[in-house]
Structures are given as C-alpha cells and as structure tokens.
KOLLOKE-686677 format. One record per residue (C-alpha): x, y, z. Coordinates in steps of 0.02 Angstrom, whole numbers. Layout:
((X Y Z));
...
***
This chain:
((-336 331 1317));
((-458 224 1217));
((-543 298 1064));
((-710 230 1005));
((-738 192 820));
((-884 106 734));
((-960 91 560));
((-1104 206 507));
((-1227 61 485));
((-1193 7 666));
((-1227 184 727));
((-1394 191 634));
((-1447 22 702));
((-1402 66 880));
((-1489 235 872));
((-1646 144 820));
((-1625 29 971));
((-1597 180 1083));
((-1758 259 1023));
((-1854 99 1058));
((-1775 82 1230));
((-1816 262 1271));
((-1999 223 1237));
((-1988 76 1355));
((-1899 181 1487));
((-1736 83 1483));
((-1581 182 1535));
((-1482 247 1386));
((-1311 237 1474));
((-1319 47 1465));
((-1339 57 1276));
((-1193 179 1264));
((-1084 59 1361));
((-1128 -84 1242));
((-1092 28 1093));
((-923 78 1164));
((-870 -102 1195));
((-927 -158 1022));
((-846 -13 932));
((-674 -30 1013));
((-660 -219 1007));
((-523 -305 903));
((-557 -481 969));
((-606 -568 1131));
((-506 -481 1267));
((-424 -360 1144));
((-478 -179 1111));
((-421 -33 1005));
((-323 105 1090));
((-236 265 1037));
((-48 249 1010));
((40 365 1130));
((131 506 1040));
((57 461 870));
((-105 559 843));
((-234 470 736));
((-148 301 751));
((-223 154 845));
((-164 -17 904));
((-247 -172 975));
((-201 -204 1158));
((-258 -334 1282));
((-247 -521 1314));
((-277 -665 1193));
((-259 -854 1192));
((-182 -846 1019));
((-344 -824 923));
((-290 -644 886));
((-120 -598 812));
((-62 -424 864));
((40 -412 704));
((39 -514 542));
((217 -577 566));
((162 -660 730));
((25 -765 650));
((127 -925 628));
((178 -934 811));
((11 -874 881));
((-80 -1009 780));
((31 -1140 861));
((-1 -1069 1034));
((-188 -1068 1002));
((-185 -1250 948));
((-89 -1302 1103));
((-204 -1200 1216));
((-357 -1282 1139));
((-282 -1455 1160));
((-246 -1422 1344));
((-420 -1351 1377));
((-501 -1502 1292));
((-400 -1640 1375));
((-357 -1572 1547));
((-480 -1548 1690));
((-363 -1440 1792));
((-241 -1327 1702));
((-170 -1155 1739));
((-118 -1010 1628));
((44 -915 1608));
((44 -750 1512));
((183 -678 1405));
((174 -488 1419));
((271 -363 1314));
((247 -236 1174));
((194 -327 1015));
((133 -171 920));
((293 -74 897));
((333 103 842));
((496 199 825));
((479 242 1010));
((511 62 1062));
((683 -13 1090));
((626 -188 1041));
((613 -239 859));
((477 -341 774));
((603 -482 749));
((651 -486 932));
((473 -497 1001));
((429 -632 874));
((579 -732 931));
((523 -708 1111));
((353 -781 1074));
((431 -929 983));
((540 -966 1134));
((391 -951 1251));
((296 -1078 1145));
((443 -1199 1153));
((440 -1191 1343));
((252 -1222 1344));
((273 -1377 1236));
((420 -1443 1338));
((315 -1430 1497));
((153 -1499 1424));
((211 -1640 1311));
((401 -1634 1294));
((558 -1687 1386));
((516 -1582 1541));
((335 -1639 1562));
((252 -1576 1719));
((81 -1545 1794));
((-33 -1452 1797));
((-25 -1417 1610));
((-15 -1237 1555));
((-105 -1127 1431));
((-1 -982 1364));
((-89 -814 1352));
((-17 -671 1248));
((-31 -496 1322));
((8 -336 1226));
((32 -177 1329));
((49 -67 1175));
((190 41 1109));
((302 101 1252));
((189 -3 1366));
((74 148 1373));
((-79 40 1410));
((0 -67 1544));
((-133 -24 1673));
((-281 -84 1568));
((-188 -243 1519));
((-137 -282 1698));
((-320 -260 1748));
((-371 -386 1614));
((-236 -508 1674));
((-298 -493 1853));
((-473 -541 1795));
((-401 -699 1719));
((-336 -766 1885));
((-511 -840 1907));
((-580 -992 1814));
((-577 -1041 1676));
((-405 -966 1643));
((-331 -978 1819));
((-185 -864 1775));
((-42 -888 1899));
((110 -803 1820));
((158 -666 1698));
((321 -681 1602));
((415 -572 1478));
((371 -402 1551));
((468 -299 1422));
((623 -190 1438));
((677 -93 1594));
((565 60 1584));
((461 160 1707));
((299 95 1630));
((352 -86 1646));
((411 -60 1824));
((238 10 1863));
((162 -147 1787));
((270 -254 1901));
((209 -160 2054));
((28 -180 2000));
((49 -367 1969));
((130 -382 2140));
((-28 -308 2219));
((-131 -439 2128));
((-16 -575 2197));
((29 -640 2025));
((200 -722 2004));
((319 -637 1881));
((471 -693 1780));
((558 -558 1677));
((644 -616 1518));
((759 -471 1471));
((748 -341 1611));
((925 -301 1669));
((911 -133 1761));
((993 -153 1930));
((860 -53 2025));
((720 -177 1983));
((725 -295 2131));
((645 -345 2296));
((470 -363 2221));
((364 -500 2298));
((341 -647 2179));
((465 -576 2051));
((623 -652 1978));
((719 -622 1818));
((816 -742 1709));
((927 -606 1634));
((1090 -550 1714));
((1086 -378 1795));
((1179 -230 1724));
((1306 -254 1863));
((1338 -430 1798));
((1354 -365 1620));
((1471 -224 1671));
((1582 -344 1767));
((1589 -463 1619));
((1634 -322 1498));
((1763 -247 1615));
((1844 -415 1648));
((1857 -452 1463));
((1933 -282 1423));
((2061 -293 1562));
((2115 -464 1500));
((2138 -385 1328));
((2250 -251 1409));
((2129 -108 1374));
((2183 32 1491));
((2073 183 1452));
((1886 197 1424));
((1758 335 1401));
((1573 315 1444));
((1438 386 1331));
((1283 396 1441));
((1098 412 1398));
((1021 514 1539));
((837 492 1490));
((744 484 1656));
((632 335 1612));
((773 230 1538));
((819 125 1690));
((924 11 1580));
((1045 148 1528));
((1040 238 1695));
((1106 84 1786));
((1221 15 1650));
((1341 163 1637));
((1372 182 1825));
((1397 -6 1841));
((1537 -3 1710));
((1612 154 1788));
((1631 57 1949));
((1685 -109 1873));
((1821 -57 1750));
((1950 44 1851));
((2074 -46 1962));
((2160 11 2121));
((2330 25 2036));
((2265 148 1907));
((2317 39 1761));
((2136 36 1698));
((2042 200 1711));
((1893 299 1648));
((1941 454 1550));
((1827 587 1621));
((1889 756 1557));
((1711 794 1502));
((1549 702 1531));
((1478 633 1368));
((1290 623 1388));
((1134 630 1281));
((949 626 1323));
((855 504 1211));
((689 570 1276));
((724 737 1189));
((641 695 1024));
((727 831 922));
((892 849 1013));
((974 684 1054));
((1043 654 879));
((1132 822 882));
((1203 784 1054));
((1276 621 989));
((1344 703 833));
((1444 830 933));
((1529 695 1039));
((1650 638 905));
((1758 794 921));
((1781 763 1107));
((1821 580 1077));
((1952 627 949));
((2037 732 1083));
((2023 604 1223));
((2081 455 1118));
((2013 315 1228));
((2050 135 1185));
((1866 92 1214));
((1703 186 1213));
((1572 109 1328));
((1400 154 1260));
((1266 156 1397));
((1111 172 1289));
((984 76 1186));
((1028 -15 1026));
((924 101 916));
((1028 249 977));
((1191 152 956));
((1172 151 767));
((1169 342 763));
((1322 348 874));
((1416 231 757));
((1367 338 607));
((1443 489 696));
((1603 394 732));
((1614 340 551));
((1612 523 500));
((1743 580 627));
((1881 703 580));
((2018 601 664));
((2016 465 532));
((2182 393 593));
((2108 357 765));
((2033 184 784));
((1883 161 898));
((1812 7 980));
((1638 18 1056));
((1576 -94 1196));
((1394 -91 1250));
((1256 -192 1335));
((1125 -319 1289));
((997 -202 1208));
((1103 -218 1052));
((1014 -385 1025));
((857 -287 979));
((934 -215 820));
((851 -268 659));
((946 -354 520));
((954 -190 425));
((1018 -97 577));
((1152 -229 607));
((1213 -214 428));
((1213 -25 444));
((1315 -36 604));
((1442 -152 524));
((1465 -37 374));
((1531 101 487));
((1691 1 509));
((1686 23 699));
((1711 -137 798));
((1566 -168 917));
((1570 -290 1061));
((1425 -312 1180));
((1369 -412 1329));
((1225 -521 1273));
((1094 -614 1371));
((1115 -781 1282));
((1182 -858 1123));
((1160 -1032 1045));
((1349 -1055 1036));
((1375 -1033 1224));
((1369 -1221 1250));
((1509 -1248 1123));
((1629 -1129 1212));
((1732 -1264 1297));
((1721 -1326 1474));
((1657 -1159 1540));
((1508 -1156 1424));
((1465 -1338 1452));
((1456 -1309 1639));
((1356 -1148 1618));
((1219 -1207 1498));
((1104 -1358 1489));
((1157 -1465 1341));
((982 -1535 1317));
((910 -1360 1308));
((1050 -1291 1199));
((1013 -1420 1064));
((836 -1355 1044));
((900 -1186 984));
((1027 -1252 861));
((1011 -1317 682));
((892 -1465 679));
((813 -1421 846));
((628 -1393 876));
((631 -1206 840));
((727 -1235 680));
((594 -1357 622));
((444 -1254 679));
((509 -1083 624));
((644 -1116 493));
((656 -936 431));
((707 -863 599));
((880 -866 677));
((917 -877 864));
((1075 -773 875));
((993 -625 961));
((958 -735 1112));
((779 -673 1130));
((698 -843 1102));
((814 -918 1231));
((773 -787 1363));
((585 -800 1337));
((597 -990 1343));
((693 -982 1507));
((566 -862 1584));
((415 -970 1539));
((508 -1129 1589));
((546 -1052 1759));
((363 -1008 1784));
((312 -1183 1731));
((436 -1259 1854));
((359 -1150 1989));
((187 -1217 1943));
((244 -1399 1958));
((332 -1367 2124));
((181 -1279 2197));
((72 -1428 2148));
((194 -1550 2227));
((195 -1452 2390));
((6 -1469 2399));
((-131 -1342 2413));
((-199 -1228 2278));
((-86 -1181 2134));
((-103 -991 2129));
((7 -842 2091));
((64 -822 2270));
((114 -1004 2292));
((204 -1009 2124));
((302 -851 2169));
((362 -931 2331));
((430 -1081 2234));
((554 -973 2137));
((664 -957 2291));
((663 -1144 2320));
((749 -1174 2153));
((920 -1198 2229));
((1081 -1246 2143));
((1040 -1432 2151));
((865 -1404 2080));
((899 -1263 1958));
((803 -1233 1798));
((896 -1304 1645));
((892 -1146 1542));
((969 -1108 1374));
((1052 -953 1449));
((1119 -1049 1599));
((1062 -1154 1746));
((942 -1043 1841));
((920 -1017 2027));
((875 -856 2115));
((928 -743 2257));
((800 -675 2380));
((800 -507 2289));
((742 -591 2127));
((908 -586 2033));
((981 -744 1956));
((1123 -825 2051));
((1294 -827 1966));
((1226 -794 1791));
((1341 -826 1644));
((1360 -678 1524));
((1414 -701 1342));
((1528 -576 1256));
((1472 -552 1075));
((1534 -460 921));
((1427 -380 786));
((1461 -451 614));
((1411 -412 437));
((1275 -540 408));
((1142 -508 541));
((1234 -630 653));
((1310 -597 823));
((1477 -686 834));
((1508 -775 1000));
((1673 -722 1081));
((1672 -798 1255));
((1565 -835 1407));
((1612 -734 1561));
((1640 -888 1670));
((1561 -1057 1709));
((1452 -984 1846));
((1444 -803 1794));
((1585 -723 1893));
((1708 -650 1765));
((1891 -675 1807));
((1997 -519 1832));
((2139 -584 1725));
***
C-alpha cells in the first residue's frame, strides 16, 4: 500500500491553491490527486511505497530508464544504462524496450543479496550493448528499462501496471526479463504480464511448477535438472545414503520443488543409493520466530542417522544457519557433506566466509560459472566461447565494473535472459509485421538447436513449455574467499551421466 508524504511548505502552498480553487468552484478531488502524486514521487515512473512487514519504512518502486538508481551501489551501472538508452533514443527512429524486473530494494526477507542483483544488472547491460553496438548487433535497437517490484515483490501489481503502460510509444516495451526468484508473488506477476501479452524471459527462476505460460521462457535449468545433476555427481562419487532437509514454506516454490526432485533422482532401483527417511526433517522459513529453532534441533537427528550427504532444499540465507547448527553438533567425530541448489549463489561475501568457517563441505548446483568453458571438451561444447570471454579477466565486464566478480553466475544469467529477448526482437522484425510482445514471445520457440542463443550459461533453445532444452548444470564448491570453485559441468548438453 502506498503512503503519501510531503514537506510542510508544500502542504501550505497547496492548501492556498485549494482555497482559491474552491472560490472558483473547481473540484477539490483533482487537487488531492495532484498532491498525492507529487508527495509520493521518487522520480519519473518511480514512487514511494511502504515496505511490507517493516512498519514506518519506505522504498522506491516502479520503472526507470536509468535516470533513477534504486540503491546507491547500483549507480555506476544505471548511469551506463541511461547513457545507452539516451544514445538509442537520439539516433534510432524505431527502437523497442526490454525491461529488467526484480527486487532492487532488499530487506532481510529477500533471498537475493545486493551483490547478486547488481551483478544481474551489469549482465543485462552487457547484453544490451552486444545487441546494439557489439558483436551480436541486431535491429531494432533496444532500450533497457529497470523495474523494481519492491522487497519480496510486494508491489508487483503496481509495477506490472506501469510496464503495461509502456508497451505504447515512445517506449514500445515488448519483453520483461529477470523476474526474480521462484515465489508466489513473482508467479502472479508472470500471469499478469501474460494477460498483457508481454514476452518474458526469466533469469534465475528454477521452480519446476512454473511452466506453460504464453510468451514465457527461462534460461535457468529447472530444479529437476539441478537434482539430476547433483544426484548423478554423488552416485559417481559412490555416495550411498542421503537425507533431505526440506523448507516447507508455502510460498517458496523453489524449495518445494527442489527437495522432491532430488528425492526422485538420487535412489536407484538396486537400492545401492537411497534416501534415509527415518524421520522427516523439515522447517518452515515463513515462521519468523520458529524456523531457526527447527533447524537447530535437526542436528541430533542427523547424528543418529549418519548420512553421507545432507541435501538442503532451502534458500541460501537459511543454509548459513543450518551450517552453524552442524558446526555445533554433539557428534564431532561424524563428518557431514551438504549439497544444495542454486540459491546459494545469492549469499553475500560475508555469508560465504561464515559458511566456510563452519568446516562443513558445501557443494551446490549453480546456474552458471565463468570457468565452465575451461572444463574440457564438455564445457567447450556446452558454452559459447565468445560469450565466455566477456565474463573473464580482461573482458568487457571486467573493464566496466572492475570491483565485481562473476563467480556467482548472476551476471551471466541476466545477460542470457536479455540476449534471448533481444534475439526474439530481431527474429520478429525479420519475419515482418509489427514487433510487439506477442510476436517476440512466439520467436522463442523458433530458436532451435541450429539457431540457439550463444549464452554464457550454455547454448539456449527452448521447449514448448518454456524450459531450456538440455541445459548444462555446473557443480560448484563453496570456498573461503568469496569464490565458488568450479567442480564439473553435468554434461555437454545438460543430461548428467549415471556413472
């Protein structure tokens, strides 16, 4: 819900205007509307809104061309986006817009970190530049809009409404990318964008139940893909027993589909690899005061079950608490290895260091990593070499944003999402007719294996349900110095071998 705030001198001035208008018989509600819009405005297209679950706190939500930075740490990249947008608008008669939508004003309730969303925006900008002026030049040129749905995407409806308004000139918005993590709010945003016939490309959504939405594709592997990659790796390492720790929060579609996917993928028919299920180990991250206690009490059960691997089906921010509990276990002679999913990439540098200090080995299925291309023949067939170079030392991102690393894969995934949307724009223009959201969305399913998008996370083509075809999945290991160590890629075309 939006809360109106304005300075006292503005109130006095407007009240004087109201009095004058009353004398002239002009309707006061029009003046109130003007006052409301002026008082809640952060910038063009951006307004102040209450932060859900944080009384008295406000955030700026809405859509900007880069002239407004939703957080100070985003200023460097938003300035670059604004400059490119201005250049396109000045030089091109017929351009279209692509928006990058996620939560840029973060609280403790969000699974993403400030670092991860900044990296996403940097990758999105790289894709814009490659399409407009770089090695993958195409037409029409694109302007990149930045859309903030607020903490926990609480204001998704208002922001989607603003995006729908921008489908008309001068913006001519045709696609929305990014779209945030796999939550109920973001799924609702997808459904609303579908009704507006706007094409969508999700960067990091992996929940298996998000599919079959008109005009929607994702560049990330599904949780089924991740579970198969993890299970295949563990079986090859002769891991025979596993326990699943499951977050059962109702709105967490990521966790709710990750655990069951691993439960199905890991066991074999011979019974040599099995899930230890004496007791169900669950916690509810939506219980603000209880989930930490639930996690703390799990260690006693794990000491009794003695699994070779614990598969953690939960967000990265909850993983650190679980690792702290394991570090304080009573069975100090028992070694634990934890395997989990891609949300681990959202951990901050401090959280990564904290996780490493527990002494518990953590492996996870990532979405992308700059070292995938260097992983032998499999990696070279799975990833575009030309794209991979742009995320490594000396590449464009290294020159433009030298203080940021790429090991969390977020820049790569955002780049691939925007690049996919841009490819859809070019294909729609080549096929003739108006380039609009509906026509761009249809192009996604014409990106076959011979005409796939050369992404940094893999060559991208899509199934009819919106999922990527044969997506490669990297196995990563948490290390001491904020860096995810590359272990292996699941397979050249994404299907992990059983042995």
